[in-house]
N, C-alpha and C positions, 0 to 999 in steps of 0.2 A: 467658670471658664477663664474670666479675667485674672483671677488669682493665680491659677496655674500658669497662665500665659506670661504675666510680668515676672513671675519667679524664675522663669527660664532665662531672663536677662541677667547680666553679671552684677546683680545687686550686692551680693556679699563682698565682691571685690571692689566695686566702684561706688556703691551707695546710690542715693536717689539721683544725684547729679549724673551718674553714669547711665541710669535708666533714661533720663531726659535726653542726654546726648545721643544715646543709641537710637531712640525713637526718632529724634530729629534727623539723624544721619540716614535712617531708613527711609524717611519721607523724602529727603533730598535725592537719595539714590533712585527712588521710584520716579521722581520727576525727571531726573537726568536720563533714566532708561527710556522714558516715554519720548524724550527729545531725540535720543540717539538711535533708537531701534525701529523707527518708522520709515519704510522705504518711500521714495518719491512717488512711486506708482499709485499710492493711496493718499497722497497729500492734498491738502486744500490750499496751502500757501507754500511757495518755493523760495528758498534763499537764492539759488542760481541754477539754471538749467543749461547744461552744456550739450544736451543732446544724448544720443545713445548709440553704442556700437554693438552690432550683432554679427554672429558668424553666419556665413552662407555656404552653399555647396562649393566644394573645391573644383578647380579646373581639372580637365582630364590630363593636361600636360603642364608640369611645373615650368615656370619661365620668369625671366626678368628682361628689361630693355625691350618690352613689347608695347603695344598700344591697345587702348580700349575706347570704343566709340559707341555712344547711344544712338540707336536708329529711330526713325520716326514711329515705328510700331512698338517701341519700348524695349525691344531686345538690345543686347550689347554685343558688338563684334570685337573679338580679340584676335589680333594677328601678330605673327612674327615673334621675335625675342630670341633668347638663348638659355641653355641650361647650364653652361659652363663659362660663358664669356668668349669662347673661341669659335664654336660652330653655330650658325644661324638656323632658326627653326622655320619649318613650313608646316604648321599644324594649327590652322585657324579654328576657332570655336565660337559658338553663339550661346549667350546666356539669356535665359528667360526668367525675369524677376518674378513673374506670377507663379510659375511652377518651381522656381528655385532649382533649375537644372541646366547643365551645360550639354551642348550637342556639337560633335565634331562636324566640320565643314569640308568640302572639297579643297584640295591644296591650291595655294596661290601659284602664280607663274614663277616667282623667285622667293627662296628663303631670305629673310632679312631680319636685322635687329637695328635698334637705334635709328629708326625711321620715323616718319610722321603719318598721321591719318586724320582726315577732316571730312565731316559730314557736309555734303553739298546740298544746295537748295532742291535738287532733283530727288533727294533721298539716297543717292549713291554715296559711297565712301571712296575718297581719293587717297591712295596709299603711295607715299612718295619716298624715293631714295632709300637710304639705309646702308648698313654694312653687310656685305655678303661674306660671312666668315666660313672658311672651310675647315676650321679646326687646327690650323697651323700658325695662327697669329692672333694676338689679343688686341682689340681696338682701343686700348687705353693709353698707349704711348706711340708716337710717330714711328719710332724705330721698329715697332712690332706690326705695323699695318701691312707690310709687304710680304706676308706669307704667300706661298704658292697658291694661286687661284683667288686670293682675297681681293675684294674690290669695293670701291665706293659706288653704290648703284646709282645710275641715272634713270633706270627703268622704273616705271610707275604702273599702278593697276587701279582698276575701278571695281568695287564690289557692288553687285546688283542684289538688293534685298528681296526682290521678287523671285529671281531664279536661284538665289543663294550661290552664285558663282562669281569668279574673278575673271575680268577681261583686261587685256593689255591696253594701257593708256599711253598717250604720247610721252616721250622721255624728256627728262630735264636736259638743259643745255650743258650742265656740269654735274657729274655725279657727286653726291655728298651724303654724310651722315652726321649725327649730333646737330643737325640743323633745327630750326624752329619753323613752324608753319601756322599761319593765322588765317582764318576765314574772315574776309573783309565784309563790311556791311552790304556791299554791292554784289556779293556772291562769288567774287574771285578769291583765289588763295595766294597768299604771299608767303614765299619760302625764303628764309633768312640764314645766310652764313653757313656754318658747318665745317666739316673736314673732308678733304679729298686726299686719297692715299698718295697722289703724285704732287698735288699743289699745296698740301698742308692746309692751314686755316684759310677760310674764304671770307671775303668781304662782299662778294657778289650776291645778288638777290634775284629771284625770278617770280613771275606771276603766272598762275594758271587761269585761263579764261574758259569756264565750263560751257559757255555758249558756242564758242568757236573750237573748243577742245584743243587748245594750243598752249604751249609754254613760250615765254619770251623774257629776256632780261629786263629788269627795271633798275631804278636808281641804286647805286652801290653805296654801301656804308662807308664811313670814313676810315675804317680799319677792319682787319679780320676779326671774327667773333665766333667762338665755339662755346657750347654749353651755357649760353646766356639765357635770360628770360625774355619772353615776348608777350606783351599784354595788350589786348585790344581795349582801348579806352572808350569811355562813354561818348566822346566826340567823334569816334570813328577812326582816329589815328592809332598807330601802333608804337608802343614804347619798348625799347630793348635796354636792358641794364646788365652791366658787367659781363662775365663770361671769361673765357681764356683766349689767348691770341692765336693758339694753334694746338698742335698735338701735345706739346709740353704744357702741363697744367699750371701755367703762370697766370694768375688772375689779373683782371683789369677793372678799374673803377668807372670807366667812361660809360656814358649813356647817350642814346639818340632817339629821335622820334621820326616816324615815317608818316608823311601826309599822302594818303592815297590819291587825292584829286590832282596832286602835283607829281606824284611818284618820285618824291625827293626826301632825303634824310636830312635832319637838322640836329646839330649838336645841342645838348642841354647840359646842365651842371653835372659834374661827376659826383659819385657817391663818396662819402667820407672814407669808406673801406673798400679795397679791391676784393672781389669775390666772384666765384663761379659755382655752378651746381647749387645755386641758392634758389629762393622762391620769391615771387612777387605777386601782389594782388592790388587791384584798384579798390579803394574804399568808396562809400556812398558820397562822400564829400568831394570826390574827384582827386584826392591825394593818393599816392601809391606807397604801399608798405612793402619793404623787402626785409628778409630775415635769413640768418644763417649763411652757409656757403662754405666752399672749400677754399681755404686761404692760400694754399700752395703746397708743392711737394715738401714733405718732411716738416710741415707746419700743422699746428692744431686747427681744427675747424673753428669757425667763429660762432659766438653766441650773440653777436651784435645784430641790431635791427635799426633801420632808419626809415624816415618818411620823406617823400618828395612832394613839395608844394609847387604845382604848375604855375600858380599866379606869381610867386616870388622867384621861381626857378632856383630853388635851393633845397638841399637835403639837411634834415635835422635828425640827430641820433635820438633814439627812444629806448625804452626798457629792453634789457637783454633777455633772450630766451633762457629758460631754466637749464637747458641741455644743449650743448653744441650739436649742430646737425647740418648735413648737406644732402642733396637729392631728395628733399622732402616736398610736401605740398602745403598750401595754405588755402583756406576756404572762408570767405566772408560770412558772418552770421548777422544778417540784418544791418542796422546802422551802428550797432554797439560793439561788435568784436569780430575777431578772426580766430579760426581754429588752425593750428599747425600740427601735422602728424607725419609719421614715417621718417625715413631718412637714415643716414649713417653718421656716426661720430668717430672721426679718426683719432680723437683723443682717448677713446675707450677701446684701444687695441683693435680699431677698425670694426667695431661691432655696431649693430643696428640699434636704433632708438625705438622704444615701444610706447612711450608715454605721449598722450595728446596734451597740448598746451593751448591756453586761451589768451588772446591779447585783448585787453580792455582798452578800447580806443580813448575813452574819456580819461582814464588814469594813466595811460601810456605805460602799462605794466603787463607782464605775462603772468598767468596763473596756472597752477597745476590742476588739471581736471580730474585726476585720479582715475581716468579711463585709460585703458591700454589695448593695443592690438599687437599681433605678432610683430616683433621688431624686424624691419626689412627695408632695404633701399631699392630704388628702381622698380617699384610696383607700377601698375597703371591704374588710373582712377578716372571716373566719368560720372557726371550727374545724370541720374535716372529721370525719366519723365515725370515721376511723382515728387521730385525734389530731393530724394535721398541720394547718397553718393556710394558708388560701388568702388571698392579698393581690392585689386586682385593681383596675385603673384608677387614677384619681387625676390630679392636675394637676402637671406640671413647672413650670419657671419661666414658661412661656408657653403650653403646649398641654395639652389633654386627652389622657390616655393610655388605650390599650386593653391594655397589657401586663399579664401575670399572673405571679406568683411563688408557689411553695409552700415554706413553711418547715417543716422537720422538727425536732422537739425532740430534744435529746441522747438517744442510745440508741434512737431510734425504729426499730421493726422494719420493714425494707423488704421488698419482694417477694423471695423466695428465701432469707429468713432472715438477710440481712446487715444489721447495725445501721447506722443513718445516721451519717455522719461528714462529712468534707470541709469542715471549718471553715476551712481555710487555715492552720491551725497544723501544726507538724511535731514529731514525737516520736521517741524512740529505740526501736527494736525489739530484742528479745533476740537474734535471729539476726545482725542487722547489727552490734550492739555486740560480739558475740563475734568477728565477722570483723575489726572494727577492732582489738580487743585482739591477735588473732593477727598482724595486720599490724604492729603496734608491736613485738611480740616479734621478728619476722623482721628488721625494720629495726635493732633494737638489736643482734642478732647480727651483722648486716652492719657496723655501726659498730665493734664490737669487733674484727672481722676486719680492718677497714681499719687500725685503730690498730696491729695487730701487723705489718702489712706495711711 
């Protein structure tokens, strides 16, 4: 058997050295194949785990500019949005993560998009403001806000998870959309800035008191701010960064912090780069990371990222994203990194971004995870009660989407006790490595035997 085997190698053309080289190459190939072809799900040792993205059941109604809110019972409430950017939707749905299915709900009082939704301590959901589009004007530029019947909603609603119905809530003092809303640690809701079709960009802010069921004005920001970020910090204050000054998408670098106990805004250091439609997240060390953003009309989106140090009150630029993007999300992964996903890149013919990127906090660099989801901007996302993240809807280059994904963080405990993986990376397992070493030893013995013949 050995004689016929080694004669099949290119001995006549390359001689004994060719036989040895061929066998050595085959051994190395076997080792490399062992390394490269073993999926993470069966691995004992991981190089890096970025988590896992899976498809879930699609929504009944495709939409973007909507909201998604996780309820106390684990279900997810999706309300509002638009299919074309002109007409607002009134087609709420409820997602059950256990059954992986969507159920239509009774209609809201008002169709709306670009609104906010917050889960209250009572378990109800407060739905605030938004743009009531009638199909005659697009809410992306001030000149187009004033189509017949279009309005910045001041009306608000409360969703009752027990009856699964919507009830009228007290109205805002000023109608607004593209605002930000943050649930404060004391259970109140802070609404920040936004756009009004008559007043343009807003610097005014309001607070909803769920105990008294009332809205009232609170401290005003130092300037109008639209499409900014609003981050609840670990100390209970709220930090806003960047945004636009009004309907015209001219970005600003300024930042402020709201102190709830004083109901007052304080200026802090400005970012190095002006940006709107960007993303921000607080890291475990108390610093704040911002990334990407819309640089301005007829300008490319930014790949830049920077970190705010609250002790020094200064911004420091850090590693650039691999792809320019705006209207994306960032999610912290423990104390080591941050995942960025979704969004749109105006430098790519206004197409959406599908790749997920990982920011390594220690290195200050972004890495490609080689994970992808359907490229889309303006989806809605919410953290499920089991720690996974639901990403639903959004707009591709041309269409509203109903597709849904679920992102599992690294090491997430899945049903049956198996930890989440499937990042698309490949690593060496102990058993396969041992097999590769034994294979090399066998081939080495074969080579020595050939040399003696």
